Structures are given as C-alpha cells and as structure tokens.
All heavy atoms as atom14 arrays in JSON, in Angstrom:
{
  "sequence": "MILASLSLAIIFLIIFIVSARNGQFDDDHAPAVRILLDDEPVKKEQPNLKNKKDKL",
  "atom14_mask": [
    [1, 1, 1, 1, 1, 1, 1, 1, 0, 0, 0, 0, 0, 0],
    [1, 1, 1, 1, 1, 1, 1, 1, 0, 0, 0, 0, 0, 0],
    [1, 1, 1, 1, 1, 1, 1, 1, 0, 0, 0, 0, 0, 0],
    [1, 1, 1, 1, 1, 0, 0, 0, 0, 0, 0, 0, 0, 0],
    [1, 1, 1, 1, 1, 1, 0, 0, 0, 0, 0, 0, 0, 0],
    [1, 1, 1, 1, 1, 1, 1, 1, 0, 0, 0, 0, 0, 0],
    [1, 1, 1, 1, 1, 1, 0, 0, 0, 0, 0, 0, 0, 0],
    [1, 1, 1, 1, 1, 1, 1, 1, 0, 0, 0, 0, 0, 0],
    [1, 1, 1, 1, 1, 0, 0, 0, 0, 0, 0, 0, 0, 0],
    [1, 1, 1, 1, 1, 1, 1, 1, 0, 0, 0, 0, 0, 0],
    [1, 1, 1, 1, 1, 1, 1, 1, 0, 0, 0, 0, 0, 0],
    [1, 1, 1, 1, 1, 1, 1, 1, 1, 1, 1, 0, 0, 0],
    [1, 1, 1, 1, 1, 1, 1, 1, 0, 0, 0, 0, 0, 0],
    [1, 1, 1, 1, 1, 1, 1, 1, 0, 0, 0, 0, 0, 0],
    [1, 1, 1, 1, 1, 1, 1, 1, 0, 0, 0, 0, 0, 0],
    [1, 1, 1, 1, 1, 1, 1, 1, 1, 1, 1, 0, 0, 0],
    [1, 1, 1, 1, 1, 1, 1, 1, 0, 0, 0, 0, 0, 0],
    [1, 1, 1, 1, 1, 1, 1, 0, 0, 0, 0, 0, 0, 0],
    [1, 1, 1, 1, 1, 1, 0, 0, 0, 0, 0, 0, 0, 0],
    [1, 1, 1, 1, 1, 0, 0, 0, 0, 0, 0, 0, 0, 0],
    [1, 1, 1, 1, 1, 1, 1, 1, 1, 1, 1, 0, 0, 0],
    [1, 1, 1, 1, 1, 1, 1, 1, 0, 0, 0, 0, 0, 0],
    [1, 1, 1, 1, 0, 0, 0, 0, 0, 0, 0, 0, 0, 0],
    [1, 1, 1, 1, 1, 1, 1, 1, 1, 0, 0, 0, 0, 0],
    [1, 1, 1, 1, 1, 1, 1, 1, 1, 1, 1, 0, 0, 0],
    [1, 1, 1, 1, 1, 1, 1, 1, 0, 0, 0, 0, 0, 0],
    [1, 1, 1, 1, 1, 1, 1, 1, 0, 0, 0, 0, 0, 0],
    [1, 1, 1, 1, 1, 1, 1, 1, 0, 0, 0, 0, 0, 0],
    [1, 1, 1, 1, 1, 1, 1, 1, 1, 1, 0, 0, 0, 0],
    [1, 1, 1, 1, 1, 0, 0, 0, 0, 0, 0, 0, 0, 0],
    [1, 1, 1, 1, 1, 1, 1, 0, 0, 0, 0, 0, 0, 0],
    [1, 1, 1, 1, 1, 0, 0, 0, 0, 0, 0, 0, 0, 0],
    [1, 1, 1, 1, 1, 1, 1, 0, 0, 0, 0, 0, 0, 0],
    [1, 1, 1, 1, 1, 1, 1, 1, 1, 1, 1, 0, 0, 0],
    [1, 1, 1, 1, 1, 1, 1, 1, 0, 0, 0, 0, 0, 0],
    [1, 1, 1, 1, 1, 1, 1, 1, 0, 0, 0, 0, 0, 0],
    [1, 1, 1, 1, 1, 1, 1, 1, 0, 0, 0, 0, 0, 0],
    [1, 1, 1, 1, 1, 1, 1, 1, 0, 0, 0, 0, 0, 0],
    [1, 1, 1, 1, 1, 1, 1, 1, 0, 0, 0, 0, 0, 0],
    [1, 1, 1, 1, 1, 1, 1, 1, 1, 0, 0, 0, 0, 0],
    [1, 1, 1, 1, 1, 1, 1, 0, 0, 0, 0, 0, 0, 0],
    [1, 1, 1, 1, 1, 1, 1, 0, 0, 0, 0, 0, 0, 0],
    [1, 1, 1, 1, 1, 1, 1, 1, 1, 0, 0, 0, 0, 0],
    [1, 1, 1, 1, 1, 1, 1, 1, 1, 0, 0, 0, 0, 0],
    [1, 1, 1, 1, 1, 1, 1, 1, 1, 0, 0, 0, 0, 0],
    [1, 1, 1, 1, 1, 1, 1, 1, 1, 0, 0, 0, 0, 0],
    [1, 1, 1, 1, 1, 1, 1, 0, 0, 0, 0, 0, 0, 0],
    [1, 1, 1, 1, 1, 1, 1, 1, 0, 0, 0, 0, 0, 0],
    [1, 1, 1, 1, 1, 1, 1, 1, 0, 0, 0, 0, 0, 0],
    [1, 1, 1, 1, 1, 1, 1, 1, 1, 0, 0, 0, 0, 0],
    [1, 1, 1, 1, 1, 1, 1, 1, 0, 0, 0, 0, 0, 0],
    [1, 1, 1, 1, 1, 1, 1, 1, 1, 0, 0, 0, 0, 0],
    [1, 1, 1, 1, 1, 1, 1, 1, 1, 0, 0, 0, 0, 0],
    [1, 1, 1, 1, 1, 1, 1, 1, 0, 0, 0, 0, 0, 0],
    [1, 1, 1, 1, 1, 1, 1, 1, 1, 0, 0, 0, 0, 0],
    [1, 1, 1, 1, 1, 1, 1, 1, 0, 0, 0, 0, 0, 0]
  ],
  "atom14_positions": [
    [[-13.28, 76.34, 5.07], [-12.73, 75.44, 4.08], [-11.51, 76.06, 3.38], [-10.56, 75.39, 3.07], [-13.84, 75.15, 3.08], [-13.49, 74.07, 2.11], [-13.39, 72.53, 3.07], [-13.3, 71.39, 1.78], [0.0, 0.0, 0.0], [0.0, 0.0, 0.0], [0.0, 0.0, 0.0], [0.0, 0.0, 0.0], [0.0, 0.0, 0.0], [0.0, 0.0, 0.0]],
    [[-11.64, 77.36, 3.13], [-10.54, 78.09, 2.49], [-9.3, 78.09, 3.4], [-8.18, 77.92, 2.94], [-10.94, 79.52, 2.13], [-12.04, 79.45, 1.02], [-9.76, 80.31, 1.58], [-12.62, 80.81, 0.69], [0.0, 0.0, 0.0], [0.0, 0.0, 0.0], [0.0, 0.0, 0.0], [0.0, 0.0, 0.0], [0.0, 0.0, 0.0], [0.0, 0.0, 0.0]],
    [[-9.57, 78.29, 4.69], [-8.45, 78.3, 5.64], [-7.73, 76.94, 5.7], [-6.51, 76.88, 5.75], [-8.97, 78.66, 7.07], [-7.91, 78.81, 8.11], [-6.95, 79.96, 7.74], [-8.55, 79.1, 9.43], [0.0, 0.0, 0.0], [0.0, 0.0, 0.0], [0.0, 0.0, 0.0], [0.0, 0.0, 0.0], [0.0, 0.0, 0.0], [0.0, 0.0, 0.0]],
    [[-8.5, 75.89, 5.64], [-7.88, 74.5, 5.66], [-7.04, 74.28, 4.41], [-5.93, 73.75, 4.5], [-8.97, 73.47, 5.81], [0.0, 0.0, 0.0], [0.0, 0.0, 0.0], [0.0, 0.0, 0.0], [0.0, 0.0, 0.0], [0.0, 0.0, 0.0], [0.0, 0.0, 0.0], [0.0, 0.0, 0.0], [0.0, 0.0, 0.0], [0.0, 0.0, 0.0]],
    [[-7.58, 74.61, 3.26], [-6.81, 74.38, 2.03], [-5.61, 75.32, 1.93], [-4.52, 74.91, 1.47], [-7.73, 74.58, 0.81], [-8.21, 75.91, 0.75], [0.0, 0.0, 0.0], [0.0, 0.0, 0.0], [0.0, 0.0, 0.0], [0.0, 0.0, 0.0], [0.0, 0.0, 0.0], [0.0, 0.0, 0.0], [0.0, 0.0, 0.0], [0.0, 0.0, 0.0]],
    [[-5.72, 76.49, 2.43], [-4.57, 77.44, 2.44], [-3.51, 76.94, 3.39], [-2.31, 76.98, 3.04], [-5.06, 78.85, 2.77], [-4.0, 79.94, 2.7], [-3.52, 80.04, 1.27], [-4.52, 81.28, 3.2], [0.0, 0.0, 0.0], [0.0, 0.0, 0.0], [0.0, 0.0, 0.0], [0.0, 0.0, 0.0], [0.0, 0.0, 0.0], [0.0, 0.0, 0.0]],
    [[-3.88, 76.48, 4.52], [-2.87, 75.97, 5.5], [-2.23, 74.69, 4.96], [-1.02, 74.5, 5.15], [-3.48, 75.79, 6.86], [-4.55, 74.87, 6.82], [0.0, 0.0, 0.0], [0.0, 0.0, 0.0], [0.0, 0.0, 0.0], [0.0, 0.0, 0.0], [0.0, 0.0, 0.0], [0.0, 0.0, 0.0], [0.0, 0.0, 0.0], [0.0, 0.0, 0.0]],
    [[-2.99, 73.88, 4.28], [-2.41, 72.66, 3.71], [-1.38, 73.02, 2.6], [-0.33, 72.41, 2.49], [-3.52, 71.75, 3.13], [-3.11, 70.42, 2.63], [-2.53, 69.56, 3.71], [-4.27, 69.71, 1.92], [0.0, 0.0, 0.0], [0.0, 0.0, 0.0], [0.0, 0.0, 0.0], [0.0, 0.0, 0.0], [0.0, 0.0, 0.0], [0.0, 0.0, 0.0]],
    [[-1.71, 74.02, 1.78], [-0.83, 74.46, 0.76], [0.48, 75.03, 1.33], [1.57, 74.82, 0.84], [-1.51, 75.5, -0.14], [0.0, 0.0, 0.0], [0.0, 0.0, 0.0], [0.0, 0.0, 0.0], [0.0, 0.0, 0.0], [0.0, 0.0, 0.0], [0.0, 0.0, 0.0], [0.0, 0.0, 0.0], [0.0, 0.0, 0.0], [0.0, 0.0, 0.0]],
    [[0.34, 75.75, 2.43], [1.52, 76.33, 3.1], [2.39, 75.23, 3.67], [3.61, 75.27, 3.59], [1.07, 77.35, 4.17], [0.52, 78.6, 3.5], [2.28, 77.74, 5.07], [-0.11, 79.6, 4.44], [0.0, 0.0, 0.0], [0.0, 0.0, 0.0], [0.0, 0.0, 0.0], [0.0, 0.0, 0.0], [0.0, 0.0, 0.0], [0.0, 0.0, 0.0]],
    [[1.76, 74.21, 4.21], [2.53, 73.08, 4.8], [3.33, 72.38, 3.68], [4.49, 72.08, 3.83], [1.57, 72.12, 5.49], [1.1, 72.74, 6.83], [2.31, 70.79, 5.81], [-0.01, 71.94, 7.53], [0.0, 0.0, 0.0], [0.0, 0.0, 0.0], [0.0, 0.0, 0.0], [0.0, 0.0, 0.0], [0.0, 0.0, 0.0], [0.0, 0.0, 0.0]],
    [[2.67, 72.15, 2.56], [3.36, 71.49, 1.43], [4.48, 72.37, 0.9], [5.52, 71.89, 0.5], [2.38, 71.09, 0.33], [1.67, 69.8, 0.58], [0.3, 69.82, 0.72], [2.34, 68.6, 0.74], [-0.39, 68.63, 0.99], [1.71, 67.42, 1.01], [0.32, 67.45, 1.13], [0.0, 0.0, 0.0], [0.0, 0.0, 0.0], [0.0, 0.0, 0.0]],
    [[4.27, 73.67, 0.85], [5.3, 74.57, 0.4], [6.51, 74.55, 1.36], [7.67, 74.55, 0.87], [4.77, 76.0, 0.31], [5.74, 77.06, -0.18], [6.18, 76.75, -1.61], [5.13, 78.44, -0.05], [0.0, 0.0, 0.0], [0.0, 0.0, 0.0], [0.0, 0.0, 0.0], [0.0, 0.0, 0.0], [0.0, 0.0, 0.0], [0.0, 0.0, 0.0]],
    [[6.25, 74.52, 2.63], [7.37, 74.47, 3.62], [8.1, 73.12, 3.5], [9.34, 73.12, 3.48], [6.81, 74.64, 5.04], [6.31, 76.05, 5.22], [7.86, 74.28, 6.04], [5.57, 76.29, 6.51], [0.0, 0.0, 0.0], [0.0, 0.0, 0.0], [0.0, 0.0, 0.0], [0.0, 0.0, 0.0], [0.0, 0.0, 0.0], [0.0, 0.0, 0.0]],
    [[7.4, 72.04, 3.27], [8.06, 70.74, 3.09], [8.91, 70.73, 1.83], [10.02, 70.25, 1.79], [7.02, 69.61, 3.05], [6.4, 69.4, 4.41], [7.62, 68.3, 2.55], [5.24, 68.45, 4.45], [0.0, 0.0, 0.0], [0.0, 0.0, 0.0], [0.0, 0.0, 0.0], [0.0, 0.0, 0.0], [0.0, 0.0, 0.0], [0.0, 0.0, 0.0]],
    [[8.38, 71.36, 0.76], [9.14, 71.44, -0.5], [10.42, 72.26, -0.32], [11.51, 71.9, -0.79], [8.29, 72.03, -1.6], [9.04, 72.28, -2.87], [9.38, 71.23, -3.73], [9.41, 73.56, -3.25], [10.08, 71.44, -4.84], [10.12, 73.78, -4.37], [10.44, 72.71, -5.19], [0.0, 0.0, 0.0], [0.0, 0.0, 0.0], [0.0, 0.0, 0.0]],
    [[10.32, 73.43, 0.34], [11.5, 74.28, 0.53], [12.52, 73.57, 1.37], [13.73, 73.64, 1.09], [11.04, 75.62, 1.14], [10.25, 76.41, 0.11], [12.25, 76.41, 1.63], [9.61, 77.68, 0.62], [0.0, 0.0, 0.0], [0.0, 0.0, 0.0], [0.0, 0.0, 0.0], [0.0, 0.0, 0.0], [0.0, 0.0, 0.0], [0.0, 0.0, 0.0]],
    [[12.1, 72.9, 2.46], [13.06, 72.19, 3.3], [13.75, 71.11, 2.57], [14.99, 70.91, 2.65], [12.34, 71.68, 4.56], [13.24, 70.73, 5.34], [11.93, 72.82, 5.46], [0.0, 0.0, 0.0], [0.0, 0.0, 0.0], [0.0, 0.0, 0.0], [0.0, 0.0, 0.0], [0.0, 0.0, 0.0], [0.0, 0.0, 0.0], [0.0, 0.0, 0.0]],
    [[13.03, 70.36, 1.77], [13.67, 69.22, 1.02], [14.54, 69.77, -0.07], [15.57, 69.17, -0.39], [12.58, 68.28, 0.49], [11.75, 68.96, -0.45], [0.0, 0.0, 0.0], [0.0, 0.0, 0.0], [0.0, 0.0, 0.0], [0.0, 0.0, 0.0], [0.0, 0.0, 0.0], [0.0, 0.0, 0.0], [0.0, 0.0, 0.0], [0.0, 0.0, 0.0]],
    [[14.21, 70.88, -0.66], [15.06, 71.46, -1.74], [16.35, 71.96, -1.11], [17.43, 71.88, -1.71], [14.35, 72.58, -2.47], [0.0, 0.0, 0.0], [0.0, 0.0, 0.0], [0.0, 0.0, 0.0], [0.0, 0.0, 0.0], [0.0, 0.0, 0.0], [0.0, 0.0, 0.0], [0.0, 0.0, 0.0], [0.0, 0.0, 0.0], [0.0, 0.0, 0.0]],
    [[16.29, 72.54, 0.06], [17.52, 73.04, 0.71], [18.43, 71.85, 1.18], [19.62, 72.03, 1.23], [17.17, 73.89, 1.9], [16.69, 75.25, 1.53], [16.52, 76.11, 2.74], [16.13, 77.44, 2.34], [15.99, 78.41, 3.18], [16.19, 78.25, 4.46], [15.65, 79.61, 2.73], [0.0, 0.0, 0.0], [0.0, 0.0, 0.0], [0.0, 0.0, 0.0]],
    [[17.84, 70.73, 1.47], [18.61, 69.54, 1.91], [19.22, 68.79, 0.73], [19.88, 67.79, 0.95], [17.76, 68.61, 2.75], [17.5, 69.21, 4.1], [18.24, 70.04, 4.6], [16.41, 68.81, 4.69], [0.0, 0.0, 0.0], [0.0, 0.0, 0.0], [0.0, 0.0, 0.0], [0.0, 0.0, 0.0], [0.0, 0.0, 0.0], [0.0, 0.0, 0.0]],
    [[18.93, 69.23, -0.49], [19.57, 68.59, -1.67], [18.76, 67.43, -2.21], [19.3, 66.57, -2.94], [0.0, 0.0, 0.0], [0.0, 0.0, 0.0], [0.0, 0.0, 0.0], [0.0, 0.0, 0.0], [0.0, 0.0, 0.0], [0.0, 0.0, 0.0], [0.0, 0.0, 0.0], [0.0, 0.0, 0.0], [0.0, 0.0, 0.0], [0.0, 0.0, 0.0]],
    [[17.51, 67.38, -1.95], [16.67, 66.26, -2.36], [16.53, 66.24, -3.9], [16.45, 65.2, -4.53], [15.28, 66.39, -1.73], [14.37, 65.22, -2.07], [14.73, 64.01, -1.24], [15.27, 64.09, -0.19], [14.4, 62.85, -1.77], [0.0, 0.0, 0.0], [0.0, 0.0, 0.0], [0.0, 0.0, 0.0], [0.0, 0.0, 0.0], [0.0, 0.0, 0.0]],
    [[16.58, 67.41, -4.54], [16.33, 67.48, -5.98], [17.58, 67.89, -6.76], [17.49, 68.32, -7.9], [15.23, 68.54, -6.28], [13.96, 68.28, -5.49], [13.57, 69.1, -4.44], [13.19, 67.17, -5.78], [12.41, 68.86, -3.79], [12.01, 66.91, -5.12], [11.64, 67.75, -4.1], [0.0, 0.0, 0.0], [0.0, 0.0, 0.0], [0.0, 0.0, 0.0]],
    [[18.74, 67.73, -6.14], [19.98, 68.13, -6.85], [20.35, 67.21, -8.01], [20.67, 67.68, -9.06], [21.18, 68.14, -5.83], [21.12, 69.33, -4.92], [20.31, 70.25, -5.15], [21.86, 69.3, -3.92], [0.0, 0.0, 0.0], [0.0, 0.0, 0.0], [0.0, 0.0, 0.0], [0.0, 0.0, 0.0], [0.0, 0.0, 0.0], [0.0, 0.0, 0.0]],
    [[20.27, 65.93, -7.81], [20.68, 64.98, -8.86], [19.44, 64.3, -9.38], [19.02, 63.33, -8.8], [21.66, 64.03, -8.29], [22.31, 63.15, -9.34], [22.15, 63.49, -10.53], [22.91, 62.15, -9.01], [0.0, 0.0, 0.0], [0.0, 0.0, 0.0], [0.0, 0.0, 0.0], [0.0, 0.0, 0.0], [0.0, 0.0, 0.0], [0.0, 0.0, 0.0]],
    [[18.96, 64.74, -10.49], [17.75, 64.12, -11.02], [18.05, 63.16, -12.2], [17.19, 62.5, -12.7], [16.73, 65.2, -11.51], [17.32, 66.11, -12.54], [18.55, 66.11, -12.7], [16.58, 66.83, -13.16], [0.0, 0.0, 0.0], [0.0, 0.0, 0.0], [0.0, 0.0, 0.0], [0.0, 0.0, 0.0], [0.0, 0.0, 0.0], [0.0, 0.0, 0.0]],
    [[19.34, 63.03, -12.56], [19.68, 62.16, -13.68], [20.13, 60.75, -13.16], [19.75, 59.73, -13.74], [20.8, 62.75, -14.52], [21.23, 61.9, -15.65], [20.43, 61.62, -16.75], [22.36, 61.18, -15.87], [21.06, 60.83, -17.56], [22.3, 60.55, -17.03], [0.0, 0.0, 0.0], [0.0, 0.0, 0.0], [0.0, 0.0, 0.0], [0.0, 0.0, 0.0]],
    [[20.92, 60.72, -12.14], [21.51, 59.49, -11.66], [20.47, 58.44, -11.18], [20.68, 57.27, -11.49], [22.51, 59.77, -10.57], [0.0, 0.0, 0.0], [0.0, 0.0, 0.0], [0.0, 0.0, 0.0], [0.0, 0.0, 0.0], [0.0, 0.0, 0.0], [0.0, 0.0, 0.0], [0.0, 0.0, 0.0], [0.0, 0.0, 0.0], [0.0, 0.0, 0.0]],
    [[19.44, 58.78, -10.46], [18.53, 57.73, -10.05], [17.88, 57.04, -11.18], [17.55, 55.84, -11.12], [17.53, 58.48, -9.19], [18.22, 59.66, -8.71], [19.18, 60.06, -9.79], [0.0, 0.0, 0.0], [0.0, 0.0, 0.0], [0.0, 0.0, 0.0], [0.0, 0.0, 0.0], [0.0, 0.0, 0.0], [0.0, 0.0, 0.0], [0.0, 0.0, 0.0]],
    [[17.64, 57.72, -12.29], [16.99, 57.08, -13.48], [17.95, 56.12, -14.17], [17.55, 55.13, -14.77], [16.56, 58.12, -14.46], [0.0, 0.0, 0.0], [0.0, 0.0, 0.0], [0.0, 0.0, 0.0], [0.0, 0.0, 0.0], [0.0, 0.0, 0.0], [0.0, 0.0, 0.0], [0.0, 0.0, 0.0], [0.0, 0.0, 0.0], [0.0, 0.0, 0.0]],
    [[19.22, 56.31, -14.08], [20.24, 55.51, -14.76], [20.87, 54.48, -13.83], [21.42, 53.52, -14.29], [21.33, 56.43, -15.38], [22.38, 55.61, -16.12], [20.7, 57.44, -16.29], [0.0, 0.0, 0.0], [0.0, 0.0, 0.0], [0.0, 0.0, 0.0], [0.0, 0.0, 0.0], [0.0, 0.0, 0.0], [0.0, 0.0, 0.0], [0.0, 0.0, 0.0]],
    [[20.74, 54.67, -12.54], [21.38, 53.79, -11.56], [20.99, 52.36, -11.73], [21.81, 51.44, -11.55], [21.06, 54.27, -10.16], [21.85, 53.57, -9.1], [21.55, 54.06, -7.71], [21.68, 55.53, -7.66], [20.99, 56.31, -6.87], [20.13, 55.8, -6.06], [21.18, 57.59, -6.9], [0.0, 0.0, 0.0], [0.0, 0.0, 0.0], [0.0, 0.0, 0.0]],
    [[19.79, 52.07, -12.12], [19.37, 50.68, -12.25], [20.06, 50.02, -13.43], [20.2, 48.76, -13.45], [17.8, 50.63, -12.36], [17.36, 49.21, -12.14], [17.39, 51.14, -13.72], [15.88, 49.08, -11.92], [0.0, 0.0, 0.0], [0.0, 0.0, 0.0], [0.0, 0.0, 0.0], [0.0, 0.0, 0.0], [0.0, 0.0, 0.0], [0.0, 0.0, 0.0]],
    [[20.53, 50.78, -14.38], [21.16, 50.19, -15.57], [22.64, 49.88, -15.31], [23.23, 49.13, -16.11], [21.04, 51.16, -16.76], [19.58, 51.51, -17.15], [19.6, 52.56, -18.25], [18.85, 50.25, -17.59], [0.0, 0.0, 0.0], [0.0, 0.0, 0.0], [0.0, 0.0, 0.0], [0.0, 0.0, 0.0], [0.0, 0.0, 0.0], [0.0, 0.0, 0.0]],
    [[23.24, 50.45, -14.32], [24.64, 50.23, -14.04], [24.85, 49.03, -13.16], [24.08, 48.77, -12.25], [25.21, 51.51, -13.38], [25.06, 52.79, -14.18], [25.58, 53.97, -13.38], [25.84, 52.7, -15.49], [0.0, 0.0, 0.0], [0.0, 0.0, 0.0], [0.0, 0.0, 0.0], [0.0, 0.0, 0.0], [0.0, 0.0, 0.0], [0.0, 0.0, 0.0]],
    [[25.92, 48.36, -13.42], [26.3, 47.22, -12.56], [26.93, 47.73, -11.29], [27.57, 48.79, -11.24], [27.24, 46.32, -13.29], [26.62, 45.62, -14.43], [25.41, 45.37, -14.35], [27.33, 45.27, -15.39], [0.0, 0.0, 0.0], [0.0, 0.0, 0.0], [0.0, 0.0, 0.0], [0.0, 0.0, 0.0], [0.0, 0.0, 0.0], [0.0, 0.0, 0.0]],
    [[26.81, 46.94, -10.23], [27.46, 47.32, -8.98], [28.96, 47.21, -9.08], [29.7, 48.08, -8.67], [26.94, 46.44, -7.84], [25.48, 46.73, -7.55], [25.01, 47.81, -7.89], [24.84, 45.82, -7.01], [0.0, 0.0, 0.0], [0.0, 0.0, 0.0], [0.0, 0.0, 0.0], [0.0, 0.0, 0.0], [0.0, 0.0, 0.0], [0.0, 0.0, 0.0]],
    [[29.44, 46.11, -9.57], [30.86, 45.92, -9.7], [31.18, 45.63, -11.19], [30.41, 44.93, -11.84], [31.31, 44.74, -8.89], [31.07, 44.91, -7.38], [31.47, 43.66, -6.62], [32.07, 42.75, -7.21], [31.2, 43.62, -5.41], [0.0, 0.0, 0.0], [0.0, 0.0, 0.0], [0.0, 0.0, 0.0], [0.0, 0.0, 0.0], [0.0, 0.0, 0.0]],
    [[32.29, 46.15, -11.66], [32.62, 45.87, -13.07], [32.98, 44.38, -13.21], [33.62, 43.76, -12.35], [33.84, 46.72, -13.34], [34.34, 47.09, -12.01], [33.23, 47.02, -11.01], [0.0, 0.0, 0.0], [0.0, 0.0, 0.0], [0.0, 0.0, 0.0], [0.0, 0.0, 0.0], [0.0, 0.0, 0.0], [0.0, 0.0, 0.0], [0.0, 0.0, 0.0]],
    [[32.46, 43.8, -14.31], [32.69, 42.41, -14.55], [33.95, 42.27, -15.38], [34.13, 42.95, -16.41], [31.47, 41.79, -15.29], [31.73, 40.36, -15.63], [30.24, 41.97, -14.51], [0.0, 0.0, 0.0], [0.0, 0.0, 0.0], [0.0, 0.0, 0.0], [0.0, 0.0, 0.0], [0.0, 0.0, 0.0], [0.0, 0.0, 0.0], [0.0, 0.0, 0.0]],
    [[34.84, 41.44, -14.92], [36.06, 41.21, -15.67], [35.79, 40.25, -16.82], [35.16, 39.19, -16.6], [37.14, 40.63, -14.78], [37.6, 41.55, -13.72], [38.7, 40.92, -12.88], [39.14, 41.85, -11.78], [40.19, 41.2, -10.92], [0.0, 0.0, 0.0], [0.0, 0.0, 0.0], [0.0, 0.0, 0.0], [0.0, 0.0, 0.0], [0.0, 0.0, 0.0]],
    [[36.22, 40.64, -17.97], [36.06, 39.74, -19.14], [37.16, 38.75, -19.11], [38.34, 39.06, -18.9], [36.14, 40.55, -20.43], [34.96, 41.45, -20.67], [35.03, 42.1, -22.01], [33.82, 42.93, -22.23], [33.86, 43.59, -23.53], [0.0, 0.0, 0.0], [0.0, 0.0, 0.0], [0.0, 0.0, 0.0], [0.0, 0.0, 0.0], [0.0, 0.0, 0.0]],
    [[36.79, 37.5, -19.29], [37.78, 36.43, -19.28], [38.45, 36.37, -20.63], [37.79, 36.48, -21.67], [37.11, 35.11, -18.99], [36.55, 35.04, -17.57], [36.01, 33.67, -17.28], [36.37, 32.7, -18.05], [35.21, 33.54, -16.35], [0.0, 0.0, 0.0], [0.0, 0.0, 0.0], [0.0, 0.0, 0.0], [0.0, 0.0, 0.0], [0.0, 0.0, 0.0]],
    [[39.74, 36.29, -20.56], [40.48, 36.17, -21.81], [40.37, 34.75, -22.33], [40.38, 33.8, -21.57], [41.99, 36.46, -21.5], [42.29, 37.89, -21.1], [42.08, 38.84, -22.26], [42.27, 38.47, -23.41], [41.68, 40.08, -21.96], [0.0, 0.0, 0.0], [0.0, 0.0, 0.0], [0.0, 0.0, 0.0], [0.0, 0.0, 0.0], [0.0, 0.0, 0.0]],
    [[40.12, 34.63, -23.61], [40.03, 33.24, -24.13], [41.38, 32.56, -23.97], [42.45, 33.16, -24.14], [39.68, 33.48, -25.6], [40.05, 34.89, -25.89], [39.98, 35.62, -24.64], [0.0, 0.0, 0.0], [0.0, 0.0, 0.0], [0.0, 0.0, 0.0], [0.0, 0.0, 0.0], [0.0, 0.0, 0.0], [0.0, 0.0, 0.0], [0.0, 0.0, 0.0]],
    [[41.27, 31.35, -23.64], [42.49, 30.56, -23.4], [43.11, 30.2, -24.74], [42.65, 29.33, -25.47], [42.12, 29.31, -22.62], [43.36, 28.67, -22.01], [44.46, 29.09, -22.29], [43.13, 27.69, -21.18], [0.0, 0.0, 0.0], [0.0, 0.0, 0.0], [0.0, 0.0, 0.0], [0.0, 0.0, 0.0], [0.0, 0.0, 0.0], [0.0, 0.0, 0.0]],
    [[44.16, 30.93, -25.08], [44.82, 30.74, -26.37], [45.61, 29.41, -26.42], [45.79, 28.86, -27.51], [45.78, 31.91, -26.66], [45.13, 33.28, -26.77], [46.19, 34.34, -26.96], [44.15, 33.32, -27.93], [0.0, 0.0, 0.0], [0.0, 0.0, 0.0], [0.0, 0.0, 0.0], [0.0, 0.0, 0.0], [0.0, 0.0, 0.0], [0.0, 0.0, 0.0]],
    [[45.98, 28.96, -25.29], [46.71, 27.71, -25.26], [45.89, 26.53, -25.74], [46.34, 25.7, -26.53], [47.19, 27.44, -23.84], [48.19, 26.39, -23.7], [48.69, 26.3, -22.24], [49.83, 25.32, -22.12], [50.31, 25.26, -20.77], [0.0, 0.0, 0.0], [0.0, 0.0, 0.0], [0.0, 0.0, 0.0], [0.0, 0.0, 0.0], [0.0, 0.0, 0.0]],
    [[44.59, 26.57, -25.35], [43.71, 25.52, -25.78], [43.38, 25.58, -27.26], [43.2, 24.58, -27.94], [42.42, 25.48, -24.96], [42.67, 25.0, -23.54], [43.65, 24.36, -23.28], [41.76, 25.4, -22.62], [0.0, 0.0, 0.0], [0.0, 0.0, 0.0], [0.0, 0.0, 0.0], [0.0, 0.0, 0.0], [0.0, 0.0, 0.0], [0.0, 0.0, 0.0]],
    [[43.27, 26.85, -27.79], [42.95, 27.0, -29.18], [44.12, 26.47, -30.04], [43.92, 25.88, -31.12], [42.69, 28.46, -29.53], [41.33, 28.9, -29.04], [41.03, 30.29, -29.5], [39.63, 30.71, -29.05], [39.34, 32.07, -29.48], [0.0, 0.0, 0.0], [0.0, 0.0, 0.0], [0.0, 0.0, 0.0], [0.0, 0.0, 0.0], [0.0, 0.0, 0.0]],
    [[45.36, 26.74, -29.62], [46.5, 26.26, -30.37], [46.56, 24.75, -30.39], [46.92, 24.14, -31.37], [47.78, 26.82, -29.79], [47.97, 28.31, -30.07], [49.26, 28.78, -29.47], [49.43, 30.31, -29.7], [50.63, 30.8, -29.08], [0.0, 0.0, 0.0], [0.0, 0.0, 0.0], [0.0, 0.0, 0.0], [0.0, 0.0, 0.0], [0.0, 0.0, 0.0]],
    [[46.14, 24.18, -29.27], [46.14, 22.73, -29.23], [45.13, 22.08, -30.16], [45.37, 21.05, -30.74], [45.83, 22.23, -27.78], [47.0, 22.62, -26.81], [48.11, 22.85, -27.31], [46.74, 22.66, -25.62], [0.0, 0.0, 0.0], [0.0, 0.0, 0.0], [0.0, 0.0, 0.0], [0.0, 0.0, 0.0], [0.0, 0.0, 0.0], [0.0, 0.0, 0.0]],
    [[43.97, 22.82, -30.3], [42.93, 22.28, -31.17], [43.27, 22.35, -32.65], [42.86, 21.59, -33.46], [41.63, 23.02, -30.94], [41.0, 22.68, -29.57], [39.75, 23.4, -29.37], [39.14, 23.12, -27.98], [37.92, 23.85, -27.72], [0.0, 0.0, 0.0], [0.0, 0.0, 0.0], [0.0, 0.0, 0.0], [0.0, 0.0, 0.0], [0.0, 0.0, 0.0]],
    [[44.11, 23.38, -33.01], [44.46, 23.58, -34.42], [45.61, 22.61, -34.73], [45.87, 21.96, -35.55], [44.95, 25.01, -34.7], [43.85, 26.04, -34.52], [44.46, 27.44, -34.69], [42.74, 25.84, -35.51], [0.0, 0.0, 0.0], [0.0, 0.0, 0.0], [0.0, 0.0, 0.0], [0.0, 0.0, 0.0], [0.0, 0.0, 0.0], [0.0, 0.0, 0.0]]
  ]
}
C-alpha cells in the first residue's frame, strides 16, 4: 500500500514539474480577469448634435 501511494505521489510530482516548466502557472492573474474584458472595444456613438439643434 505504501509503495502504491508513494508511486502515485511521484507521478503527480512529475506531472506538476512538467506543467510548471511548460508555463502552465506563469500567468495566474489574466484568466481570472479575462471574463470581465470585452473581446472587441465598443465604439461609443457620438450624439447627433444636428438633431439636438433642430429640436431646440
């Protein structure tokens, strides 16, 4: 039983080291904020001043 748990721990350690070397944990801030950002910037429409002058 000890051999199985020790080998499982070693396997997880190897997976962690390989993923850390590949940059899996480099950017830990952007994924949390990425959902809040828009894909494309939205252009604000300028109010049509010509129509406002006509109404006044």
